[in-house]
Each structure stands twice: as C-alpha cells, then as structure tokens.
Backbone as JSON Lines, residues from 0, in Angstrom:
{"i":0,"aa":"X","n":[18.33,-3.48,-8.87],"ca":[17.29,-4.31,-9.03],"c":[16.66,-4.52,-10.86]}
{"i":1,"aa":"X","n":[16.6,-5.85,-10.99],"ca":[16.36,-5.95,-12.25],"c":[15.23,-7.06,-12.6]}
{"i":2,"aa":"X","n":[14.74,-7.33,-13.45],"ca":[13.51,-8.36,-13.83],"c":[12.5,-7.89,-13.05]}
{"i":3,"aa":"X","n":[12.29,-6.71,-12.99],"ca":[10.6,-6.16,-12.39],"c":[9.98,-6.06,-13.2]}
{"i":4,"aa":"X","n":[8.54,-6.66,-13.45],"ca":[7.41,-6.37,-14.26],"c":[6.23,-5.94,-13.71]}
{"i":5,"aa":"X","n":[5.74,-4.75,-14.13],"ca":[4.55,-4.51,-13.32],"c":[3.39,-4.7,-14.51]}
{"i":6,"aa":"X","n":[2.42,-4.77,-14.03],"ca":[0.72,-5.25,-14.86],"c":[-0.61,-4.48,-13.92]}
{"i":7,"aa":"X","n":[-1.25,-4.89,-14.14],"ca":[-2.23,-4.41,-13.33],"c":[-3.38,-6.12,-13.36]}
{"i":8,"aa":"X","n":[-3.63,-6.12,-11.92],"ca":[-3.63,-7.23,-11.28],"c":[-5.26,-7.47,-12.08]}
{"i":9,"aa":"X","n":[-5.43,-9.48,-12.09],"ca":[-6.97,-9.47,-12.88],"c":[-7.28,-10.56,-11.07]}
{"i":10,"aa":"X","n":[-8.41,-10.91,-11.32],"ca":[-9.24,-11.85,-10.34],"c":[-8.28,-13.37,-10.4]}
{"i":11,"aa":"X","n":[-7.67,-13.7,-11.17],"ca":[-6.92,-15.07,-10.64],"c":[-5.92,-14.44,-10.31]}
{"i":12,"aa":"X","n":[-5.38,-13.28,-9.72],"ca":[-4.39,-13.07,-8.63],"c":[-5.18,-12.88,-7.4]}
{"i":13,"aa":"X","n":[-6.01,-12.71,-7.19],"ca":[-6.88,-12.46,-5.75],"c":[-5.89,-13.43,-4.4]}
{"i":14,"aa":"X","n":[-5.77,-14.68,-4.79],"ca":[-5.28,-15.36,-3.34],"c":[-4.04,-14.94,-3.39]}
{"i":15,"aa":"X","n":[-3.27,-14.79,-4.25],"ca":[-1.72,-14.59,-4.3],"c":[-1.83,-13.15,-3.57]}
{"i":16,"aa":"X","n":[-2.48,-12.19,-3.84],"ca":[-2.87,-11.03,-3.49],"c":[-2.75,-11.01,-1.88]}
{"i":17,"aa":"X","n":[-3.71,-11.62,-1.81],"ca":[-4.25,-11.57,-0.01],"c":[-3.17,-11.89,0.56]}
{"i":18,"aa":"X","n":[-2.31,-13.21,0.35],"ca":[-1.23,-13.44,1.2],"c":[-0.39,-13.11,1.21]}
{"i":19,"aa":"X","n":[-0.08,-11.98,0.05],"ca":[1.28,-11.45,-0.04],"c":[0.51,-9.71,0.86]}
{"i":20,"aa":"X","n":[-0.46,-9.35,0.83],"ca":[-0.54,-8.5,2.09],"c":[-0.59,-9.24,2.98]}
{"i":21,"aa":"X","n":[-1.13,-10.06,3.47],"ca":[-1.27,-10.48,4.77],"c":[0.22,-10.95,5.28]}
{"i":22,"aa":"X","n":[1.12,-11.39,4.61],"ca":[2.72,-11.21,5.16],"c":[3.16,-10.11,5.21]}
{"i":23,"aa":"X","n":[3.06,-9.3,4.64],"ca":[3.88,-8.1,5.0],"c":[3.3,-7.27,5.59]}
{"i":24,"aa":"X","n":[2.1,-7.58,6.57],"ca":[1.54,-6.85,7.49],"c":[1.31,-7.47,8.86]}
{"i":25,"aa":"X","n":[1.53,-8.53,8.72],"ca":[0.37,-9.46,10.01],"c":[1.01,-10.27,10.19]}
{"i":26,"aa":"X","n":[1.4,-10.84,11.69],"ca":[1.82,-11.83,12.22],"c":[3.53,-12.21,12.22]}
{"i":27,"aa":"X","n":[4.24,-13.01,11.96],"ca":[5.74,-13.4,12.1],"c":[5.65,-13.02,10.79]}
{"i":28,"aa":"X","n":[5.2,-13.66,9.97],"ca":[6.51,-13.36,8.61],"c":[6.64,-12.24,8.3]}
{"i":29,"aa":"X","n":[5.71,-10.65,8.76],"ca":[5.46,-10.0,8.3],"c":[6.85,-9.27,9.36]}
{"i":30,"aa":"X","n":[7.37,-10.06,10.04],"ca":[8.63,-9.64,11.2],"c":[9.77,-9.75,10.57]}
{"i":31,"aa":"X","n":[10.12,-10.47,9.23],"ca":[11.58,-10.81,8.67],"c":[11.29,-9.53,7.63]}
{"i":32,"aa":"X","n":[10.84,-8.75,7.42],"ca":[10.37,-7.08,6.69],"c":[11.21,-6.28,7.49]}
{"i":33,"aa":"X","n":[11.46,-4.91,7.26],"ca":[11.97,-4.37,8.09],"c":[11.0,-3.12,8.68]}
{"i":34,"aa":"X","n":[9.4,-3.39,7.97],"ca":[8.11,-3.0,8.54],"c":[7.2,-3.52,8.92]}
{"i":35,"aa":"X","n":[6.6,-3.53,9.77],"ca":[5.52,-4.61,10.37],"c":[4.54,-3.8,10.93]}
{"i":36,"aa":"X","n":[3.31,-4.62,11.11],"ca":[1.99,-4.0,11.96],"c":[1.9,-4.9,13.05]}
{"i":37,"aa":"X","n":[2.87,-5.64,13.0],"ca":[2.42,-7.33,13.84],"c":[2.4,-6.52,15.51]}
{"i":38,"aa":"X","n":[2.69,-5.69,16.07],"ca":[2.3,-5.45,17.08],"c":[1.01,-4.09,17.46]}
{"i":39,"aa":"X","n":[0.92,-3.99,16.41],"ca":[-0.21,-2.66,16.7],"c":[-1.46,-3.39,16.11]}
{"i":40,"aa":"X","n":[-1.21,-4.25,15.74],"ca":[-2.7,-4.76,14.94],"c":[-2.62,-7.03,14.8]}
{"i":41,"aa":"X","n":[-3.81,-7.31,15.63],"ca":[-3.57,-8.73,15.1],"c":[-4.83,-8.79,13.73]}
{"i":42,"aa":"X","n":[-4.94,-10.13,13.91],"ca":[-6.02,-10.52,12.73],"c":[-5.57,-10.14,11.39]}
{"i":43,"aa":"X","n":[-6.47,-9.93,10.15],"ca":[-6.69,-10.02,9.11],"c":[-6.2,-8.29,8.54]}
{"i":44,"aa":"X","n":[-5.76,-8.36,7.8],"ca":[-5.16,-6.77,7.35],"c":[-6.19,-6.53,5.99]}
{"i":45,"aa":"X","n":[-6.65,-7.9,5.11],"ca":[-7.44,-7.91,3.91],"c":[-8.17,-8.94,3.76]}
{"i":46,"aa":"X","n":[-8.89,-9.02,2.65],"ca":[-9.68,-10.4,2.51],"c":[-10.02,-10.99,1.28]}
{"i":47,"aa":"X","n":[-10.2,-11.89,0.34],"ca":[-10.5,-11.85,-1.21],"c":[-11.73,-11.02,-1.76]}
{"i":48,"aa":"X","n":[-12.83,-11.1,-0.6],"ca":[-13.68,-9.69,-0.84],"c":[-13.01,-8.56,-1.24]}
{"i":49,"aa":"X","n":[-12.25,-8.36,-0.48],"ca":[-11.61,-6.78,0.16],"c":[-10.7,-7.09,-1.31]}
{"i":50,"aa":"X","n":[-10.03,-7.38,-1.55],"ca":[-9.14,-7.16,-2.76],"c":[-10.02,-7.54,-4.29]}
{"i":51,"aa":"X","n":[-10.91,-8.46,-3.8],"ca":[-12.4,-8.13,-5.6],"c":[-12.81,-7.2,-5.78]}
{"i":52,"aa":"X","n":[-13.39,-6.42,-4.25],"ca":[-13.69,-5.52,-4.32],"c":[-12.53,-4.2,-5.09]}
{"i":53,"aa":"X","n":[-11.42,-3.8,-4.56],"ca":[-10.71,-2.93,-5.22],"c":[-10.34,-3.55,-6.65]}
{"i":54,"aa":"X","n":[-10.23,-4.6,-7.3],"ca":[-10.58,-4.99,-8.42],"c":[-11.78,-4.03,-9.42]}
{"i":55,"aa":"X","n":[-12.92,-4.18,-9.36],"ca":[-13.78,-4.6,-9.54],"c":[-14.51,-2.54,-9.54]}
{"i":56,"aa":"X","n":[-13.78,-2.14,-8.87],"ca":[-13.98,-0.84,-8.62],"c":[-13.84,0.14,-9.73]}
{"i":57,"aa":"X","n":[-14.64,1.2,-10.53],"ca":[-14.01,2.1,-11.26],"c":[-13.5,3.19,-10.84]}
{"i":58,"aa":"X","n":[-12.28,3.63,-11.25],"ca":[-10.96,4.5,-11.16],"c":[-10.03,3.67,-10.42]}
{"i":59,"aa":"X","n":[-10.35,2.42,-10.33],"ca":[-8.82,1.6,-9.09],"c":[-8.29,1.01,-9.99]}
{"i":60,"aa":"X","n":[-7.16,0.77,-9.42],"ca":[-6.51,-0.31,-9.64],"c":[-5.77,-1.15,-8.51]}
{"i":61,"aa":"X","n":[-5.13,-2.05,-9.14],"ca":[-4.36,-2.81,-8.41],"c":[-3.63,-3.27,-8.96]}
{"i":62,"aa":"X","n":[-1.77,-2.54,-8.8],"ca":[-0.53,-2.54,-9.71],"c":[-0.31,-4.06,-9.2]}
{"i":63,"aa":"X","n":[0.68,-4.82,-9.35],"ca":[1.53,-6.08,-9.38],"c":[2.77,-5.66,-9.96]}
{"i":64,"aa":"X","n":[3.86,-6.33,-9.2],"ca":[5.21,-6.63,-9.29],"c":[5.55,-7.72,-9.11]}
{"i":65,"aa":"X","n":[6.04,-8.31,-10.49],"ca":[6.43,-9.83,-10.79],"c":[7.76,-9.5,-10.58]}
{"i":66,"aa":"X","n":[8.42,-10.31,-10.14],"ca":[9.68,-11.12,-10.2],"c":[9.62,-12.83,-10.95]}
{"i":67,"aa":"X","n":[10.02,-12.54,-12.01],"ca":[10.09,-13.75,-12.69],"c":[8.38,-14.05,-12.57]}
{"i":68,"aa":"X","n":[7.62,-15.26,-12.44],"ca":[6.59,-15.26,-11.91],"c":[6.14,-15.07,-10.9]}
{"i":69,"aa":"X","n":[7.07,-14.65,-9.97],"ca":[6.47,-14.76,-8.95],"c":[6.1,-13.4,-8.18]}
{"i":70,"aa":"X","n":[4.72,-13.25,-7.49],"ca":[4.09,-11.73,-7.2],"c":[4.9,-11.56,-5.77]}
{"i":71,"aa":"X","n":[5.79,-10.31,-5.63],"ca":[6.63,-10.17,-5.16],"c":[6.16,-8.6,-4.94]}
{"i":72,"aa":"X","n":[5.29,-7.86,-4.87],"ca":[4.9,-6.72,-4.37],"c":[3.76,-6.15,-5.16]}
{"i":73,"aa":"X","n":[3.02,-5.21,-4.6],"ca":[1.29,-4.52,-4.83],"c":[1.18,-3.37,-4.14]}
{"i":74,"aa":"X","n":[0.15,-3.11,-4.77],"ca":[-0.41,-1.34,-4.58],"c":[-1.74,-1.79,-5.22]}
{"i":75,"aa":"X","n":[-2.56,-0.72,-4.13],"ca":[-3.95,0.07,-5.01],"c":[-3.65,1.48,-5.37]}
{"i":76,"aa":"X","n":[-4.4,1.66,-6.23],"ca":[-4.07,3.33,-7.07],"c":[-6.03,3.76,-6.93]}
{"i":77,"aa":"X","n":[-5.98,4.84,-6.47],"ca":[-7.66,4.83,-6.97],"c":[-7.4,6.31,-7.39]}
{"i":78,"aa":"X","n":[-7.89,6.71,-8.62],"ca":[-8.45,7.92,-9.04],"c":[-9.44,8.7,-8.22]}
{"i":79,"aa":"X","n":[-8.89,9.4,-7.64],"ca":[-9.81,10.76,-6.93],"c":[-10.59,11.46,-7.6]}
{"i":80,"aa":"X","n":[-11.43,12.86,-6.82],"ca":[-11.94,13.6,-7.73],"c":[-10.37,15.09,-7.98]}
{"i":81,"aa":"X","n":[-10.72,15.81,-8.34],"ca":[-9.48,17.01,-8.18],"c":[-8.31,16.92,-8.47]}
{"i":82,"aa":"X","n":[-7.98,15.98,-9.97],"ca":[-6.63,15.34,-9.77],"c":[-5.33,14.62,-8.6]}
{"i":83,"aa":"X","n":[-6.63,13.87,-7.79],"ca":[-5.99,13.48,-6.79],"c":[-5.91,12.05,-7.07]}
{"i":84,"aa":"X","n":[-4.91,11.46,-6.73],"ca":[-4.81,9.64,-6.8],"c":[-4.49,9.01,-5.04]}
{"i":85,"aa":"X","n":[-5.35,8.32,-5.21],"ca":[-4.64,7.4,-3.64],"c":[-4.17,6.31,-3.72]}
{"i":86,"aa":"X","n":[-2.74,6.31,-2.95],"ca":[-2.05,4.69,-2.94],"c":[-2.14,4.32,-1.74]}
{"i":87,"aa":"X","n":[-2.94,2.39,-1.92],"ca":[-2.68,1.96,-0.76],"c":[-2.45,0.96,-1.16]}
{"i":88,"aa":"X","n":[-2.85,-0.09,0.13],"ca":[-2.82,-1.58,0.41],"c":[-0.97,-2.11,-0.29]}
{"i":89,"aa":"X","n":[-0.08,-1.42,-0.32],"ca":[0.97,-1.27,-0.91],"c":[1.44,-2.39,0.19]}
{"i":90,"aa":"X","n":[2.49,-3.63,-0.94],"ca":[2.88,-4.52,0.09],"c":[4.18,-5.03,-0.89]}
{"i":91,"aa":"X","n":[4.9,-5.45,0.01],"ca":[6.03,-6.09,-0.66],"c":[6.52,-7.2,0.31]}
{"i":92,"aa":"X","n":[6.95,-8.43,-0.56],"ca":[7.38,-9.72,0.35],"c":[8.36,-9.45,0.96]}
{"i":93,"aa":"X","n":[8.17,-9.55,2.46],"ca":[9.05,-9.76,3.58],"c":[10.31,-9.97,3.08]}
{"i":94,"aa":"X","n":[10.95,-10.72,2.51],"ca":[11.86,-11.66,2.44],"c":[12.64,-10.08,1.08]}
{"i":95,"aa":"X","n":[11.91,-9.45,0.38],"ca":[12.65,-8.84,-0.62],"c":[12.62,-7.0,-0.19]}
{"i":96,"aa":"X","n":[11.99,-6.66,1.16],"ca":[11.95,-5.94,1.56],"c":[13.17,-5.39,1.6]}
{"i":97,"aa":"X","n":[14.0,-3.79,1.78],"ca":[15.3,-3.49,1.56],"c":[15.88,-3.73,0.87]}
{"i":98,"aa":"X","n":[15.52,-4.06,-0.58],"ca":[15.95,-4.29,-1.36],"c":[16.09,-3.35,-2.59]}
{"i":99,"aa":"X","n":[15.09,-2.09,-2.42],"ca":[14.56,-1.16,-3.65],"c":[13.23,-1.89,-4.44]}
{"i":100,"aa":"X","n":[12.64,-2.63,-3.91],"ca":[11.37,-3.14,-4.89],"c":[10.1,-2.36,-4.3]}
{"i":101,"aa":"X","n":[10.29,-1.78,-3.51],"ca":[9.41,-0.91,-2.56],"c":[9.41,0.41,-3.05]}
{"i":102,"aa":"X","n":[10.69,0.91,-3.25],"ca":[10.94,2.44,-4.12],"c":[10.37,2.1,-5.19]}
{"i":103,"aa":"X","n":[10.36,1.16,-6.06],"ca":[9.86,0.74,-7.4],"c":[8.74,0.98,-8.23]}
{"i":104,"aa":"X","n":[8.01,0.23,-6.84],"ca":[6.54,-0.16,-7.18],"c":[5.95,1.5,-6.85]}
{"i":105,"aa":"X","n":[6.31,2.08,-5.58],"ca":[6.12,3.69,-5.53],"c":[5.91,4.3,-6.18]}
{"i":106,"aa":"X","n":[7.49,4.08,-7.45],"ca":[7.54,5.03,-8.82],"c":[6.31,4.5,-9.81]}
{"i":107,"aa":"X","n":[6.55,3.81,-9.63],"ca":[5.13,2.96,-10.68],"c":[4.15,3.44,-10.42]}
{"i":108,"aa":"X","n":[3.21,3.49,-9.7],"ca":[1.89,3.95,-9.01],"c":[2.33,5.56,-9.36]}
{"i":109,"aa":"X","n":[3.31,5.97,-8.87],"ca":[3.46,7.99,-9.18],"c":[3.04,8.13,-10.68]}
{"i":110,"aa":"X","n":[4.21,7.06,-11.46],"ca":[4.42,6.93,-12.78],"c":[2.76,7.04,-13.4]}
{"i":111,"aa":"X","n":[2.34,6.04,-12.76],"ca":[0.76,5.79,-13.42],"c":[-0.25,7.26,-13.15]}
{"i":112,"aa":"X","n":[-0.4,7.43,-12.05],"ca":[-0.71,8.13,-11.6],"c":[-0.94,9.86,-12.23]}
{"i":113,"aa":"X","n":[0.2,10.08,-12.29],"ca":[0.45,11.07,-13.13],"c":[0.27,11.39,-14.91]}
{"i":114,"aa":"X","n":[0.84,10.19,-14.95],"ca":[0.92,9.72,-16.94],"c":[-0.21,9.78,-17.49]}
{"i":115,"aa":"X","n":[-1.18,8.53,-16.58],"ca":[-2.42,8.39,-17.19],"c":[-3.73,8.57,-17.29]}
{"i":116,"aa":"X","n":[-2.97,9.23,-15.41],"ca":[-4.7,9.79,-14.7],"c":[-4.48,11.44,-15.02]}
{"i":117,"aa":"X","n":[-3.31,11.98,-15.25],"ca":[-3.22,13.4,-15.04],"c":[-3.46,13.89,-13.56]}
{"i":118,"aa":"X","n":[-2.74,12.75,-12.62],"ca":[-3.0,13.37,-11.05],"c":[-1.81,14.19,-11.06]}
{"i":119,"aa":"X","n":[-2.49,15.17,-10.31],"ca":[-1.19,16.41,-9.54],"c":[-0.81,16.09,-8.41]}
{"i":120,"aa":"X","n":[-1.11,15.15,-7.47],"ca":[-0.89,14.94,-5.97],"c":[-1.67,13.98,-5.63]}
{"i":121,"aa":"X","n":[-0.61,12.63,-5.13],"ca":[-0.87,11.15,-4.36],"c":[-1.11,11.33,-2.9]}
{"i":122,"aa":"X","n":[-1.96,10.91,-2.68],"ca":[-2.51,11.03,-1.43],"c":[-2.28,9.13,-0.47]}
{"i":123,"aa":"X","n":[-1.73,9.27,0.76],"ca":[-2.09,7.95,1.17],"c":[-2.4,8.22,2.74]}
{"i":124,"aa":"X","n":[-2.82,7.39,3.07],"ca":[-3.02,7.5,5.03],"c":[-2.18,6.19,5.61]}
{"i":125,"aa":"X","n":[-1.09,6.92,6.54],"ca":[-0.41,5.74,7.19],"c":[-1.19,5.87,9.01]}
{"i":126,"aa":"X","n":[-0.58,4.59,9.38],"ca":[-1.42,4.7,10.86],"c":[0.18,5.41,11.87]}
{"i":127,"aa":"X","n":[-0.48,6.31,12.44],"ca":[0.73,7.35,12.84],"c":[1.71,6.96,13.48]}
{"i":128,"aa":"X","n":[1.65,6.22,14.53],"ca":[2.6,4.84,15.2],"c":[3.49,4.22,14.42]}
{"i":129,"aa":"X","n":[3.67,4.5,12.9],"ca":[4.81,3.58,12.24],"c":[5.65,4.69,11.78]}
{"i":130,"aa":"X","n":[6.46,5.25,12.48],"ca":[7.27,6.14,12.35],"c":[8.0,6.39,11.36]}
{"i":131,"aa":"X","n":[8.77,4.69,11.11],"ca":[9.5,4.13,10.2],"c":[9.3,3.98,8.75]}
{"i":132,"aa":"X","n":[7.84,3.94,9.19],"ca":[7.55,3.51,7.58],"c":[7.18,5.54,6.81]}
{"i":133,"aa":"X","n":[6.53,5.98,7.84],"ca":[6.37,7.25,7.91],"c":[7.65,8.42,7.23]}
{"i":134,"aa":"X","n":[8.69,7.85,8.0],"ca":[9.97,8.31,7.67],"c":[10.74,8.25,6.1]}
{"i":135,"aa":"X","n":[10.23,6.73,5.74],"ca":[10.33,6.43,4.4],"c":[9.98,7.23,3.36]}
{"i":136,"aa":"X","n":[8.5,6.87,3.59],"ca":[7.79,8.48,2.67],"c":[8.56,9.49,2.73]}
{"i":137,"aa":"X","n":[8.59,10.39,3.63],"ca":[8.91,11.27,3.5],"c":[10.19,11.59,2.68]}
{"i":138,"aa":"X","n":[11.18,10.44,2.6],"ca":[12.24,10.48,2.49],"c":[12.23,10.5,0.93]}
{"i":139,"aa":"X","n":[11.26,9.83,0.12],"ca":[10.44,9.66,-1.4],"c":[9.55,10.87,-1.45]}
{"i":140,"aa":"X","n":[9.5,12.29,-0.69],"ca":[9.01,13.07,-1.24],"c":[7.58,13.73,-1.03]}
{"i":141,"aa":"X","n":[7.19,12.71,0.44],"ca":[5.74,12.54,0.78],"c":[5.79,13.88,2.32]}
{"i":142,"aa":"X","n":[4.68,14.59,2.17],"ca":[5.0,15.67,3.2],"c":[3.45,15.04,4.43]}
{"i":143,"aa":"X","n":[4.45,15.05,5.53],"ca":[3.24,14.98,6.77],"c":[2.39,16.21,6.96]}
{"i":144,"aa":"X","n":[0.75,15.86,6.91],"ca":[-0.09,17.07,7.11],"c":[-0.84,17.5,8.2]}
{"i":145,"aa":"X","n":[-0.5,16.26,9.17],"ca":[-1.07,16.37,10.57],"c":[-2.48,16.25,10.75]}
{"i":146,"aa":"X","n":[-3.19,16.03,9.23],"ca":[-4.86,15.65,9.18],"c":[-4.27,14.62,9.4]}
{"i":147,"aa":"X","n":[-5.68,13.82,10.64],"ca":[-5.75,12.72,11.21],"c":[-7.03,11.95,11.05]}
{"i":148,"aa":"X","n":[-7.27,10.79,10.23],"ca":[-8.38,9.84,10.25],"c":[-8.53,8.68,11.51]}
{"i":149,"aa":"X","n":[-10.15,8.45,11.88],"ca":[-9.92,7.3,12.7],"c":[-9.62,6.09,12.02]}
{"i":150,"aa":"X","n":[-9.03,5.59,12.97],"ca":[-8.69,3.79,13.09],"c":[-10.47,3.61,12.93]}
{"i":151,"aa":"X","n":[-10.38,2.3,11.98],"ca":[-11.93,1.65,12.1],"c":[-12.25,0.67,13.48]}
{"i":152,"aa":"X","n":[-12.1,0.82,14.59],"ca":[-11.87,0.27,15.29],"c":[-13.16,-0.42,15.58]}
{"i":153,"aa":"X","n":[-13.4,-1.92,15.8],"ca":[-14.69,-3.05,15.88],"c":[-15.03,-3.36,14.82]}
{"i":154,"aa":"X","n":[-14.11,-3.19,13.33],"ca":[-14.37,-3.84,12.03],"c":[-13.25,-4.66,12.09]}
{"i":155,"aa":"X","n":[-13.5,-6.13,11.98],"ca":[-12.3,-6.83,12.86],"c":[-11.72,-7.36,11.12]}
{"i":156,"aa":"X","n":[-12.51,-6.36,10.03],"ca":[-11.96,-6.74,8.26],"c":[-10.5,-5.72,8.47]}
{"i":157,"aa":"X","n":[-10.33,-4.97,8.86],"ca":[-9.09,-4.03,9.41],"c":[-8.48,-4.64,10.12]}
{"i":158,"aa":"X","n":[-8.62,-5.81,11.05],"ca":[-7.78,-6.31,12.18],"c":[-8.08,-5.84,13.36]}
{"i":159,"aa":"X","n":[-7.58,-6.56,14.7],"ca":[-7.98,-6.47,16.08],"c":[-6.55,-5.36,16.48]}
{"i":160,"aa":"X","n":[-6.8,-4.48,17.01],"ca":[-6.03,-3.29,17.5],"c":[-5.69,-3.79,18.89]}
{"i":161,"aa":"X","n":[-4.31,-3.5,19.22],"ca":[-3.62,-3.86,19.94],"c":[-2.91,-2.2,21.1]}
{"i":162,"aa":"X","n":[-3.47,-1.83,20.29],"ca":[-3.79,-0.69,21.32],"c":[-4.85,0.88,20.94]}
{"i":163,"aa":"X","n":[-4.37,1.66,22.0],"ca":[-5.66,1.98,22.05],"c":[-6.03,3.64,21.44]}
{"i":164,"aa":"X","n":[-5.26,4.0,20.48],"ca":[-4.93,5.32,19.74],"c":[-4.48,5.15,18.59]}
{"i":165,"aa":"X","n":[-4.93,4.56,17.75],"ca":[-4.59,4.17,16.42],"c":[-5.25,5.36,15.28]}
{"i":166,"aa":"X","n":[-4.51,6.41,14.71],"ca":[-4.88,7.28,14.1],"c":[-4.48,6.71,12.7]}
{"i":167,"aa":"X","n":[-4.65,7.7,11.92],"ca":[-4.36,7.23,10.11],"c":[-4.12,9.22,10.21]}
{"i":168,"aa":"X","n":[-2.86,9.52,9.17],"ca":[-2.41,10.43,9.28],"c":[-1.73,10.58,7.45]}
{"i":169,"aa":"X","n":[-2.78,11.8,7.04],"ca":[-2.52,11.79,5.68],"c":[-1.08,12.79,4.9]}
{"i":170,"aa":"X","n":[-0.49,11.83,4.49],"ca":[0.24,12.17,3.45],"c":[0.55,12.51,2.27]}
{"i":171,"aa":"X","n":[1.23,13.46,1.97],"ca":[0.94,13.97,0.26],"c":[2.3,14.26,-0.47]}
{"i":172,"aa":"X","n":[2.09,14.02,-1.65],"ca":[3.12,14.34,-2.64],"c":[2.63,14.78,-3.9]}
{"i":173,"aa":"X","n":[2.8,15.98,-4.0],"ca":[3.08,16.88,-5.7],"c":[3.68,15.9,-6.44]}
{"i":174,"aa":"X","n":[2.93,15.59,-7.61],"ca":[3.39,14.51,-8.79],"c":[3.93,15.85,-9.93]}
{"i":175,"aa":"X","n":[5.15,15.19,-10.8],"ca":[5.94,16.04,-11.62],"c":[4.71,15.99,-12.83]}
{"i":176,"aa":"X","n":[4.59,17.13,-13.49],"ca":[3.96,16.99,-14.83],"c":[4.56,15.88,-15.61]}
{"i":177,"aa":"X","n":[3.78,14.67,-16.19],"ca":[4.38,14.35,-17.3],"c":[4.64,14.43,-18.53]}
C-alpha cells in the first residue's frame, strides 16, 4: 500500500474522525470490514466531545492516516507513566480493511511511542469477545495478559451492550528501542 500520509489530528478533523470511528465499530457499515462490534454493542462508539477531549488532553495524540485527502484510519496514543503508551480508538475505514492500512497505522503508532516518547511498552484493551481482533494483535507481537477490566455498563457514551459479560483484556507489547 502506498500513498499513506500520517499526521496529528486537529479540531477540524473531529467530524470526520467521529464518522470514521462509528463506521468501523458499529452498525451495518462496520460489517463491510473484517471486524466489527455490531453484534456486541449498539449505539455510539464515540462522539464529538469524546474526540475533542482526546485532542485537548496533555500527553495524548490522535494520529490520522490519509489516503490522498481522505481520512482512512486513525488511532489515539496516550503517554502514560513508567514508559508506557496506550493505544486506543483505532479505526480503519471498513472499505479499506484487509489491505494493510491497519498494520501501517499500528506500526506508526508504535514508532511514535518508542521514538518520540521513549515508551518501552504499548498497552491496549480489547473486548474479550473479539477473538478475531485479539488474534490479529497477537500476530503483531502483543501478548494477552489475562488481566481484565470491566465494561462501563450503563454509560451510553460507550454504546448499549447486547450481551451481559463484556470485559476488556489488557494486551501488551514490548517496543524496540529506537
């Protein structure tokens, strides 16, 4: 895959970021990709306020991947204490999934965390029921830790659960020294 450009998101990207994240995670549009949460959660995945909060937060960055002038992928990076970076709000346009763009976004996020922040580990949480996605991360060097955290039931900002046993598993990868 060529012609991908990365940059840090700005406030003018918020509407496109919300649309991208929603299309990749929820509803029928997400079913066009290889991975979706549509059977686990209904409702929103994020909103303009949530994305604006990420953009305004110190030690946080929203990375966007552009194909031409189209926002095709994104992720949140957050610098945390003790040399840890957190990876979240990862989305690739469902029409572009399966073509290597997600791998490139993840690799760029890891590069930034290691080279610019000096992070030695990348952490992320993934809903335990998303076995296909967890397997994808494991193939990219992430280890399942078995450490679970609860899903925020009752907070519609994170969606309306369709099952009652959702939990997040912590995945961890040691990053190479830059």
